[in-house]
Each structure stands twice: as C-alpha cells, then as structure tokens.
C-alpha positions in Angstrom: 0.0 0.0 0.0 1.9 3.1 -1.2 1.8 6.4 0.5 1.0 5.6 4.1 0.1 9.0 5.3 0.1 11.4 7.8 3.1 11.7 9.9 5.6 9.1 9.2 8.3 10.6 7.2 9.0 12.9 4.2 8.9 10.1 1.7 6.3 9.1 -0.8 4.3 7.5 2.0 2.7 10.4 3.7 -0.5 11.6 2.3 -2.3 8.9 0.3 -4.7 11.7 0.0 -4.5 13.3 -3.4 -4.0 12.5 -7.0 -3.2 14.2 -10.1 -1.8 13.8 -13.6 -0.6 15.3 -16.8 -2.5 18.0 -18.6 -2.0 21.6 -17.8 -0.8 20.9 -14.3 2.5 19.3 -15.4 3.8 22.7 -16.5 3.5 24.0 -13.0 7.1 23.2 -12.2 8.1 25.7 -15.0 5.9 28.5 -13.4 7.5 31.7 -12.4 8.7 32.0 -8.8 7.9 34.9 -6.6 9.6 36.1 -3.5 7.1 38.7 -2.5 5.6 36.5 0.3 7.3 34.8 3.2 6.5 32.9 6.4 6.3 34.5 9.8 6.5 31.7 12.4 4.2 32.3 15.3 4.5 28.9 17.1 7.1 26.2 16.9 6.4 23.6 19.7 3.1 22.1 18.8 2.7 18.3 18.6 1.9 17.3 15.0 -0.4 20.1 14.2 -2.8 19.2 11.4 -5.2 22.1 11.1 -5.9 25.7 12.1 -9.2 27.6 12.2 -10.9 30.4 14.0 -14.5 31.4 14.6 -15.9 33.7 12.0 -14.7 37.3 12.7 -12.6 36.3 15.6 -9.6 38.7 15.4 -7.8 37.5 18.5 -7.5 33.7 18.5 -6.3 30.7 16.5 -7.5 27.2 17.2 -4.9 24.5 16.3 -5.6 20.8 16.1 -2.9 18.4 17.2 -3.3 14.9 15.6 -3.2 13.2 18.9 -6.5 14.8 20.1 -5.9 18.2 21.6 -7.2 21.6 20.3 -5.0 24.4 21.4 -6.0 28.1 21.6 -3.2 30.5 20.5 -3.1 34.2 20.8 -3.3 35.4 17.2 -0.9 38.3 17.6 2.1 36.4 19.2 1.3 32.7 19.0 1.3 32.3 22.8 -0.9 29.5 24.1 -4.0 30.7 25.9 -5.5 27.3 26.8 -6.3 23.8 25.7 -9.8 24.1 24.2 -10.5 20.4 24.2 -8.7 17.1 24.8 -10.5 14.4 22.8 -10.5 10.9 24.2 -11.6 7.6 22.7 -9.8 8.1 19.4 -7.2 6.3 17.3 -4.1 8.3 16.4 -1.1 7.8 14.2 -0.4 7.4 10.5 -3.4 8.9 8.9 -5.7 8.6 11.9 -6.5 11.0 14.7 -8.0 14.3 15.2 -8.2 15.7 11.6 -10.8 18.5 11.1 -12.6 21.3 12.8 -15.3 23.7 11.7 -17.1 26.5 13.7 -20.8 27.1 13.2 -21.3 30.2 11.1 -23.3 31.5 14.0 -20.8 30.4 16.6 -21.0 33.7 18.5 -24.5 32.8 19.5 -24.7 29.1 19.2 -21.4 28.1 20.6 -21.4 25.0 18.4 -18.3 23.6 16.6 -17.6 20.3 14.9 -14.7 17.9 14.6 -13.7 15.1 12.3 -11.7 12.2 13.8 -11.2 8.4 13.8 -12.6 6.8 16.9 -11.2 4.0 19.0 -12.3 1.4 16.4 -11.0 3.5 13.5 -14.4 4.6 12.4 -14.5 8.0 10.6 -16.5 10.3 13.0 -18.2 13.7 12.7 -19.4 15.1 16.0 -20.7 18.3 17.5 -19.7 20.1 20.7 -20.4 23.4 22.3 -18.2 25.9 24.1 -18.4 26.4 27.8 -20.9 28.9 28.9 -18.4 30.5 31.3 -15.0 30.3 29.5 -14.8 31.1 25.8 -11.4 29.3 25.7 -12.6 26.0 26.9 -15.1 23.5 25.3 -17.7 21.5 27.2 -16.5 17.8 26.8 -19.8 16.3 27.9 -21.7 18.1 25.1 -20.5 15.7 22.4 -23.2 14.5 19.9 -22.1 12.1 17.2 -23.7 13.0 13.8 -22.0 10.6 11.5 -20.0 7.4 12.0 -18.5 5.5 9.1 -16.9 2.1 9.8 -13.4 1.8 8.4 -12.5 -1.8 9.3 -9.9 -3.0 6.8 -7.2 -0.3 6.3 -6.1 2.5 8.5 -5.4 5.0 5.8 -7.5 7.3 3.6 -9.8 8.8 6.2 -10.1 12.3 4.5 -10.3 14.8 7.4 -11.7 18.1 6.4 -14.9 19.8 7.6 -16.2 23.1 6.4 -19.5 25.0 6.2 -20.7 25.8 2.7 -22.4 29.0 1.6 -25.7 27.1 2.1 -25.1 26.7 5.8 -24.7 22.9 5.4 -21.8 21.0 6.9 -19.5 19.3 4.4 -17.2 16.4 5.3 -14.4 14.9 3.2 -14.1 11.1 3.5 -11.4 9.0 1.9 -12.0 5.8 -0.1 -11.4 3.4 2.8 -7.6 2.8 2.1 -5.6 0.1 0.5 -3.9 0.4 -2.9 -6.1 1.2 -5.8 -9.4 1.3 -3.8 -9.8 -2.5 -3.9 -13.5 -2.4 -2.9 -14.2 0.4 -5.5 -15.8 2.5 -2.7 -15.3 5.8 -4.4 -17.6 4.8 -7.3 -20.2 3.1 -5.2 -23.0 5.6 -4.4 -24.3 3.4 -1.6 -21.0 3.9 0.3 -19.9 7.1 2.2 -16.2 6.3 1.4 -14.5 8.3 -1.2 -17.0 11.1 -1.1 -17.8 14.6 -0.1 -20.8 14.5 2.3 -23.3 17.3 2.9 -24.8 17.1 6.4 -27.5 18.9 8.3 -25.4 20.2 11.2 -28.2 19.7 13.8 -29.6 16.3 12.9 -26.7 14.5 11.0 -29.2 13.7 8.2 -29.0 15.0 4.6 -28.9 18.7 4.5 -31.9 20.3 2.6 -30.9 24.0 2.7 -31.2 25.6 -0.7 -31.3 22.3 -2.7 -31.5 18.5 -2.0 -28.6 16.1 -1.9 -28.3 14.5 -5.4 -28.6 10.8 -4.4 -31.6 10.7 -2.0 -32.9 7.8 -4.1 -30.3 5.4 -5.6 -27.5 6.1 -3.2 -26.5 7.2 0.2 -28.5 10.3 1.3 -25.4 12.2 2.6 -23.4 11.9 -0.7 -22.8 15.3 -2.4 -19.8 14.4 -4.7 -18.0 11.1 -5.4 -15.0 9.6 -7.1 -12.5 10.9 -4.5 -9.4 9.0 -3.2 -8.3 10.9 -0.2 -9.6 14.5 -0.1 -7.4 15.6 2.8 -8.3 19.3 2.4 -11.0 21.2 0.6 -12.3 24.8 1.0 -15.1 27.1 -0.2 -14.4 30.5 -1.7 -17.9 32.1 -1.7 -19.9 29.6 -3.8 -16.9 27.9 -5.4 -15.4 24.6 -4.1 -11.7 23.7 -4.2 -10.7 20.1 -3.4 -7.2 18.8 -3.1 -7.4 15.0 -3.7 -4.4 12.9 -2.9 -3.3 10.5 -5.7 -2.1 7.0 -5.9 1.5 6.6 -7.2 1.8 9.1 -10.1 -0.4 12.2 -9.9 -1.9 14.8 -7.6 -4.9 17.0 -8.3 -6.9 20.1 -7.5 -10.6 20.1 -8.5 -12.5 23.4 -8.8 -16.3 23.4 -9.2 -18.1 26.7 -9.3 -21.3 27.5 -7.5 -24.1 27.7 -6.7 -24.3 24.0 -5.5 -20.7 23.5 -6.4 -19.8 19.8 -6.6 -23.4 18.6 -6.6 -23.5 15.1 -8.0 -20.1 15.3 -9.7 -17.9 12.3 -10.2 -14.2 13.2 -9.8 -13.1 10.0 -11.3 -11.2 7.8 -8.9 -10.6 4.8 -9.3 -11.4 5.0 -12.9 -8.8 7.7 -13.3 -5.9 9.1 -11.4 -5.9 12.7 -12.3 -6.7 12.9 -16.0 -5.2 9.4 -16.8 -7.0 6.2 -16.9 -6.2 4.0 -13.8 -8.7 1.1 -13.6 -9.5 0.3 -16.4 -6.2 1.3 -18.0 -8.0 2.5 -21.2 -11.4 3.8 -22.2 -12.2 4.9 -18.6 -14.0 8.2 -18.9 -17.3 7.6 -20.5 -17.7 11.4 -20.8 -19.2 11.8 -17.4 -16.2 12.5 -15.2 -15.0 15.8 -13.8 -11.4 16.2 -14.7 -8.8 18.1 -12.6 -8.3 21.8 -12.9 -4.7 21.5 -12.0 -2.6 18.3 -11.6 1.1 17.5 -11.2 3.3 14.4 -11.4 5.5 12.9 -8.7 8.6 14.3 -10.3 11.3 15.8 -8.1 10.1 14.2 -4.9 6.4 15.2 -4.9 3.9 12.7 -3.5 0.9 14.2 -1.8 -1.0 17.4 -2.3 -2.2 19.5 0.6 -5.1 21.5 -0.6 -5.5 25.1 0.7 -7.5 28.3 0.4 -8.2 31.3 -1.9 -6.7 34.3 -0.2 -9.2 36.8 1.1 -7.2 38.6 3.7 -6.0 42.2 3.9 -2.2 42.3 4.6 -1.3 41.2 1.0 -3.9 42.8 -1.4 -2.0 41.8 -4.5 -2.8 38.1 -4.0 -6.6 38.6 -3.4 -8.4 35.8 -5.2 -5.3 33.5 -5.4 -5.6 29.9 -4.4 -2.7 28.3 -2.5 -1.7 24.6 -2.2 1.4 22.5 -1.3 3.0 19.1 -1.5 3.9 17.3 1.7 6.9 15.5 0.4 8.4 18.0 -2.0 7.7 21.0 0.4 6.7 23.4 -2.4 3.9 26.0 -2.2 2.2 27.0 -5.4 -0.8 29.0 -6.4 -3.1 29.9 -9.2 -6.0 32.1 -9.9 -9.2 30.5 -11.3 -10.9 32.4 -14.0 -13.3 31.3 -16.8 -12.7 27.7 -16.1 -8.9 27.9 -16.2 -6.0 28.1 -13.7 -4.2 31.3 -14.6 -1.2 33.1 -13.0 0.5 30.0 -11.8 3.2 30.8 -9.4 5.7 29.0 -7.2 6.5 30.6 -3.8 10.1 29.5 -2.7 10.0 31.5 0.6 6.8 29.7 1.7 8.4 26.2 1.1 8.7 24.1 4.2 9.2 20.4 5.1 6.2 18.3 5.7 3.4 20.7 5.2 0.4 19.1 6.8 -2.2 21.8 6.2 -3.1 25.4 5.5 -5.2 27.3 7.9 -7.4 30.4 7.7 -8.0 32.8 10.6 -11.1 34.8 11.4 -10.1 37.7 9.2 -9.0 35.6 6.1 -5.3 35.5 6.6 -3.6 32.2 5.7 -1.2 29.9 7.7 1.0 26.9 7.0 1.4 24.1 9.5 4.2 21.5 9.5 4.4 18.1 11.0 7.4 19.3 12.9 5.3 21.6 15.1 5.3 25.0 13.4 2.5 27.4 12.7 3.4 30.2 10.3 1.5 33.1 8.8 1.8 34.1 5.2 2.9 37.8 5.0 4.4 40.2 2.5 8.1 40.1 2.2 
C-alpha cells in the first residue's frame, strides 16, 4: 500500500490523499517564482499540528488541532498558548488517523457550536458536535458531544479524509477517503451506496442529509449524505464564496486540485477515482472516462520528490492585497507551495513561492479575518505575510 500517510516521514508515504496527472498541471514546475511572500513563524512547539481555524470574525485567537487529540487556543498576535480548548479521548491516532478536522458554526458567537472530524477507538470516521463552555470562551464542554456521522473503516487505517467546512448554504461538508488500500480495492469511491471516497453534505443539527437551498443528489439510488463522489483521499477542501476547491491525494503518479463553481458547487459530480488518477486512466487502463467524469483543474506528477497534495485556500485577507483571489496549495513531500487564480474555467497566473516552502506541510489554515497559515508536521505554525 503506497503512500502511508500522515506523519511518518517525508517520503512518498505520507498523504495517500490526493491524485493528479498530466495535462495543464504538469507545466506548474516551470511556473515563475515569486519572493514577494514569506513565512512569519508564530509557534514552533506544537505536537503534530494538522489544522488551524478560528470562529468567523474572531480577530484574537487561533485554534490549532494536534493529531493526537488536543485543540490548542493561541493568541493570534504572538502565538502564545492561551488554553487547551478540548482534549478528545476515545480516538485512534497515528499514521493517517487521529483528530483531523474542525469547523465552527457560522453563528458560533450565539450558538457556541463547533464540529470535529476524527477516527474513533475502532478506526471509524466520525463527525461530531460540541459546544463551548458557557463560562469560559477558551474551553469547550467535553460532555456536550453529539455524534452526527460514524462511518466504519474496518480493513485499512489510511484514507480517512479529514476536512470539515461549512458551505455557503449553511450545510456542513465532510471529506471522506476511499477506505484505504492500494487502488481502492473495494471500489468504494464509485459506489454511491458507500460514504467512502465522497464529499458528504450534512445537516449540522440532525446529521441527516442537508436540505438547505437544494436537496442532496442521491436521495434515491445512493446514500443520502453523498454530495460528490469519485475521490481518493480529499485531505483538504475549501469554499471561496460559492466555489469549491478540493485537493485530492493521488495513488503513485499524480496529484490533483478540482475546482467546481457554485451555486451548488460539486453537486452530483464524479471526480473520477478509481477509474482515473488525475486525468489518466487508472482502472481500467484505457477507455475509462465515459464522458461523465469531472477532470482536474490542476494536476502534477510525482517528479522531483512530490507525493501528496495539501489543498489550501483562496486568499481573502487584507495584509497582501496583491494576492486577493489567489488559491494556494502545497505538496507534503516536496515541500513546495504553489498558487493559481481560477478564471473562466482555467487556472491562470500559476506561481511558485520559494519563501513559503517548508518540510512536511500538513495543512493550510485560515483565521477569522481571512489571513492564511502553513502548518508543518514538525510543530510549526506560520502566517503568510508580504516580504
């Protein structure tokens, strides 16, 4: 089983998450480099940080997930730790398992609700809701846990996905990997009755299919939570307004970024795995497309040590106005950070950012005012700032 993920080493085994291939993405290595951005390290002693977020509009705090189960609250200005927000128990951690995702309710200020994505003691992919303490905004209420979704993951430990995010429709979206193993041996990603290898759209209160704005596409003839399918290991995705960006980790050859424009971005789309890895046939080796698959917007091969895409965000902060509307992503093994601007269906202004490069980039993060961060397996949290 190639690419055993999360935090083993810098080799081709980390993130079995994303895939990509040829096409326009392969020219990315020849894109112009820019030194107009750099990293400003604000914390360096975290334990395998895998995600960063903040409640909407929160200008003072950063919430950082450690893979082992802790959520730390940092001072946004200087990175000092303010508290441990939550220590999650009853999970499996290591490799690609652990505490993987966090999303704050859009109305967090009044509701106090937040959501996490983790693998439980049996390895099941779990989406659950908590509330903040009524007396201390830097501490969660551990007893408030309500499990919304639990997906058995019995055979392999890898390909759990991990991202949670609220869409523009107020629904909670969850990325789920294909169940692991090489080549999706059970063909879960193409099976609409399975929640593996999918992007799920969930009612954040009930855990049922979300019905805000539109209905999920497979209420009959599939699992009711499925929104998009044909994904291998969508470690990180994000919304930019109505538009959806997914970084999907590849098998052995290609990594990909998929962009779908809203409203209802991604609804019913088949992103191709395991029929294709990126834009190249995988299983079957020829005649795989059938004309119904959504091909990558950007993809790149595993040349020069690349192995696993880390999807990011479109920049909507204020400190670097020149990059407004630019989408950033990275590769865990090669350590590069690249970007493009999506316009009229194409990835334009492709750029590589050598001063943002770092070893073992586990995730990007976005704070409450839209500034972007890079996290590394080694324990650092750094803000992207003008050079």
